[in-house]
C-alpha positions in Angstrom: -8.7 37.3 -28.5 -7.4 40.9 -28.2 -9.2 43.9 -26.7 -8.6 47.5 -27.7 -8.8 50.9 -26.0 -10.7 53.7 -27.6 -8.5 56.8 -27.5 -11.4 59.2 -27.1 -13.6 57.5 -24.6 -10.8 55.7 -22.8 -13.1 52.6 -22.8 -12.2 49.1 -24.0 -13.9 47.4 -27.0 -13.7 44.2 -29.0 -14.0 43.6 -32.7 -14.2 40.1 -34.1 -15.9 37.8 -36.6 -18.2 34.8 -36.0 -19.8 32.4 -38.5 -23.6 32.4 -38.4 -25.2 29.9 -40.8 -22.0 29.6 -42.7 -21.7 33.4 -43.2 -19.0 35.5 -41.5 -20.5 38.2 -39.4 -18.5 41.1 -37.8 -19.3 42.0 -34.1 -18.1 45.1 -32.4 -18.9 46.0 -28.8 -17.7 49.1 -27.0 -18.0 50.7 -23.6 -16.1 48.3 -21.3 -14.4 49.8 -18.3 -11.9 47.0 -18.0 -10.0 45.0 -20.6 -10.9 41.8 -18.9 -14.6 42.6 -19.3 -14.3 43.2 -23.0 -12.4 39.9 -23.5 -14.9 38.0 -21.5 -17.7 39.4 -23.6 -16.0 38.3 -26.8 -15.3 34.8 -25.3 -18.9 34.3 -24.2 -20.3 35.6 -27.5 -18.0 33.2 -29.5 -18.9 30.3 -27.3 -22.6 30.9 -27.8 -22.1 30.3 -31.5 -19.4 27.6 -31.2 -21.1 25.3 -28.7 -19.8 22.3 -30.7 -16.6 20.5 -31.5 -15.3 23.4 -33.5 -14.3 25.1 -30.3 -10.6 25.2 -29.5 -9.4 23.5 -26.3 -8.2 26.9 -25.1 -11.7 28.4 -25.4 -13.2 25.2 -23.9 -10.9 25.7 -20.9 -12.0 29.3 -20.4 -15.7 28.2 -20.5 -15.0 25.3 -18.2 -13.2 27.4 -15.6 -15.9 30.1 -15.7 -18.4 27.4 -14.8 -16.3 25.7 -12.1 -15.4 29.0 -10.3 -19.0 29.1 -8.9 -18.9 25.5 -7.8 -15.5 24.9 -6.3 -13.4 26.3 -3.4 -10.8 28.9 -4.3 -8.0 26.5 -3.2 -9.3 23.8 -5.6 -9.6 26.4 -8.5 -6.0 27.4 -7.8 -4.8 23.8 -8.0 -6.8 23.2 -11.2 -5.4 26.4 -12.8 -1.8 25.4 -12.0 -2.2 21.9 -13.5 -3.8 23.2 -16.7 -1.4 26.1 -17.1 1.7 24.0 -16.6 0.8 20.5 -17.8 -2.2 20.5 -20.2 -2.8 23.8 -22.0 0.7 24.1 -23.6 0.0 20.8 -25.4 -3.7 21.0 -26.3 -4.7 24.7 -26.5 -4.5 25.1 -30.3 -6.4 22.0 -31.1 -10.2 21.9 -31.8 -11.7 19.5 -29.4 -12.9 17.3 -32.4 -9.2 16.9 -33.2 -8.3 15.4 -29.8 -8.1 11.7 -30.4 -7.0 8.8 -28.2 -3.7 8.7 -30.0 -3.1 12.4 -29.4 -3.9 11.9 -25.7 -1.4 9.1 -25.6 1.2 11.3 -27.1 0.6 13.8 -24.4 0.7 11.1 -21.8 4.1 9.9 -23.0 5.5 13.4 -22.8 4.3 13.6 -19.2 5.8 10.2 -18.4 9.2 11.3 -19.7 9.1 14.1 -17.1 9.7 11.6 -14.2 6.8 12.9 -12.2 5.3 11.1 -9.2 2.8 8.5 -10.1 0.1 10.1 -8.0 0.7 13.4 -9.6 0.5 11.9 -13.1 -2.9 10.5 -12.2 -4.0 13.9 -10.8 -3.0 15.6 -14.1 -4.7 13.0 -16.2 -7.9 13.3 -14.2 -8.1 17.0 -14.9 -8.0 16.3 -18.7 -10.7 13.6 -18.2 -12.9 16.1 -16.3 -12.7 18.9 -18.9 -13.4 16.5 -21.8 -16.4 15.1 -19.9 -17.6 18.7 -19.8 -17.1 18.9 -23.5 -19.1 15.7 -24.0 -22.0 17.2 -21.9 -22.1 20.8 -23.3 -20.1 20.9 -26.6 -21.4 17.8 -28.4 -18.1 15.9 -28.2 -19.2 12.4 -29.2 -17.1 10.6 -26.5 -14.2 11.2 -24.2 -10.9 10.2 -26.0 -9.3 9.6 -22.6 -11.4 6.4 -22.2 -9.7 4.7 -25.2 -6.3 6.2 -24.4 -6.2 4.7 -20.9 -5.0 6.1 -17.6 -1.6 6.9 -16.4 -0.1 7.2 -12.9 -1.5 5.6 -9.7 -4.2 6.6 -7.3 -2.0 5.9 -4.3 1.7 6.1 -3.9 2.3 2.5 -2.7 5.3 2.5 -0.4 5.0 5.6 1.8 7.7 8.0 2.9 7.1 8.3 6.6 9.0 8.8 9.9 8.8 6.4 12.7 8.2 7.6 16.3 12.0 7.5 17.0 12.8 9.4 13.8 10.2 12.1 14.7 11.8 12.5 18.1 15.1 12.8 16.5 13.7 15.6 14.3 12.1 17.5 17.2 15.5 17.3 19.0 17.1 19.0 16.0 14.5 21.8 15.8 13.8 22.2 19.6 15.1 25.8 19.6 12.2 26.9 17.3 9.2 26.9 19.8 6.4 27.5 17.3 7.7 24.7 15.0 7.9 22.3 18.0 4.3 23.0 18.8 3.1 22.6 15.2 5.0 19.5 14.3 3.9 17.8 17.5 0.3 18.5 16.7 0.7 17.2 13.1 2.5 14.0 14.1 0.4 13.1 17.2 -3.1 14.0 15.7 -2.7 13.3 12.0 -4.6 16.4 11.1 -4.0 18.1 7.7 -1.6 21.0 7.6 -4.4 23.4 6.5 -6.6 22.2 9.4 -3.8 22.9 11.9 -3.0 26.4 10.5 -6.7 27.3 11.0 -6.9 26.3 14.6 -8.0 28.9 17.1 -7.6 28.8 20.9 -11.3 28.1 21.2 -10.9 24.9 19.2 -8.8 23.3 22.0 -10.6 21.6 24.9 -7.8 21.7 27.5 -9.7 19.7 30.2 -10.8 16.8 28.0 -7.7 16.9 25.8 -9.6 17.2 22.6 -9.3 19.3 19.4 -12.2 20.5 17.3 -11.5 20.7 13.6 -14.1 22.7 11.6 -12.1 24.8 9.1 -9.0 24.9 7.0 -6.5 27.5 6.0 -4.7 28.2 2.8 -2.7 31.2 1.4 -4.0 31.9 -2.1 -2.2 34.6 -4.2 -0.9 36.2 -1.0 -4.3 36.3 0.7 -5.0 34.2 3.7 -8.2 32.2 3.2 -10.2 30.3 5.9 -12.8 28.0 4.5 -14.8 24.8 5.3 -12.8 21.6 5.6 -12.1 19.3 2.6 -15.2 17.1 3.1 -18.2 17.0 5.5 -16.7 14.3 7.6 -13.5 16.4 7.9 -15.5 18.3 10.6 -14.6 16.3 13.7 -13.4 16.3 17.3 -10.3 14.2 18.0 -8.4 13.1 21.1 -5.0 14.6 21.6 -2.2 13.4 24.0 -2.1 15.4 27.2 1.6 16.2 26.8 0.8 17.9 23.4 -2.1 19.8 25.0 0.4 21.0 27.7 2.8 22.1 24.9 0.0 24.1 23.3 -1.0 25.7 26.6 2.6 26.8 27.3 2.8 28.2 23.8 -0.4 30.2 24.2 1.1 31.9 27.3 3.7 33.6 25.2 1.3 34.9 22.5 0.6 38.6 22.5 -2.8 39.3 24.1 -4.5 36.1 22.8 -8.3 35.7 22.8 -10.5 32.7 22.1 -10.5 33.7 18.4 -6.7 34.0 18.1 -5.2 31.6 15.5 -2.4 29.5 17.0 -0.2 29.9 13.9 -1.1 33.4 12.7 1.4 34.3 9.9 2.6 30.7 9.3 2.1 28.8 6.0 2.5 25.3 4.8 5.7 26.3 3.0 7.2 27.6 6.2 6.7 24.2 7.9 7.9 22.4 4.8 11.1 24.5 4.7 11.7 23.5 8.4 11.3 19.8 7.4 13.8 20.2 4.6 16.4 22.0 6.7 16.2 20.1 10.0 15.7 16.6 8.5 19.1 17.1 6.8 20.6 18.3 10.1 19.2 15.3 11.9 20.4 12.9 9.2 16.8 11.8 8.4 15.2 11.2 5.0 13.3 14.2 3.7 9.5 13.9 3.7 6.6 16.2 3.0 4.6 17.9 5.7 1.7 15.8 4.6 3.7 12.6 5.3 3.5 13.4 9.0 -0.2 12.6 8.6 0.7 9.2 7.0 3.3 8.7 9.8 0.6 9.1 12.4 -1.8 6.8 10.6 0.9 4.1 10.1 1.9 4.3 13.8 -1.7 3.8 15.0 -2.2 0.9 12.6 1.0 -0.7 13.9 -0.5 -0.6 17.4 -3.7 -2.3 16.3 -6.1 0.6 15.9 -9.0 -0.6 13.6 -9.4 1.0 10.2 -12.9 2.4 10.9 -11.7 4.4 14.0 -8.6 5.6 12.0 -10.9 6.7 9.1 -13.0 8.8 11.5 -9.9 10.3 13.1 -8.4 11.3 9.8 -11.7 12.8 8.6 -12.0 10.6 5.5 -15.4 10.7 3.8 -15.3 6.9 3.3 -13.6 4.0 5.1 -12.7 2.7 1.6 -10.5 5.8 1.2 -8.5 4.9 4.3 -8.2 1.2 3.1 -7.0 2.3 -0.3 -4.2 4.4 1.2 -3.1 2.2 4.1 -4.0 -1.4 3.1 -0.3 -2.2 2.6 0.3 -1.3 6.3 -2.4 -3.6 7.7 -1.1 -6.8 9.3 -1.7 -10.1 7.6 -4.2 -12.1 9.7 -3.9 -15.5 7.8 -2.4 -17.3 10.8 -5.1 -15.9 13.1 -7.9 -17.0 10.8 -6.4 -20.4 10.6 -6.2 -20.8 14.4 -9.8 -19.6 14.8 -11.1 -22.1 12.2 -9.0 -25.0 13.6 -10.4 -24.3 17.1 -14.1 -24.4 16.2 
């Protein structure tokens, strides 16, 4: 789908053929200021004629992403784009969607499985293929989604979690204690269970120093070298949570060394998820601890609270999950077995 530049006008144009009622028709459109605009015109024109199963997967993807860009957050679009570019398009892009059979999907699945990817990542990749082919069923006359017959791969949840105990976390903090910003950030993550993006978006005004509470109402992500502050992951992600006083004190001491802070100052201006993950990689090794992901500090927090008897509903609210069932799905293996308690209650009726 190339675009060309007119030497005289210095404008871009496209020239291509479409089939209308079985007859080839040449289309030429000139006067575009940008190459991308010319290519988008051609793509949209072709899609208007090929709104059926003759469309290639590559063109379906372009149509699908154009549609999704108006409906999803930039961070979600970036994640989708990465998965398609790396794991889906290289295999499917040249096929017409009518040629994508359950057997072909299984062949693609087997290639992914050979890559030794995490089970949850396999599921995430597969769900992206399901979504785009559902889009094809709705808008491009695909009879049914071949993923249904092919079956799923991967797992929704990871099963056994990679976490740190409280003692392991303290061991890590001892190893990194010379990095003041990191000490503040990791204490917030471990003792509140908030997501890394939520923490990076925190401003001074989000901290209630008297009541020892933190208000979470936004999230941060760096997308293509641009810092983006947006609404949290789900409506229930907007929440106010309790924070241990000693962590509030650590935050307060940290604010004192910031340069001319105001209520709108972000606590971790200039920091990113990758910076914190790099610290985990380096200092977990120095502390002789297993390496975990930054997000696993959230799981560590949840696991610690469950081990102390916190009920699943309270934990779900604290973590900002949209549904309690989500919390149960993730942490059911951590919950204590209550068979003996049930037996004692029934026997004492």
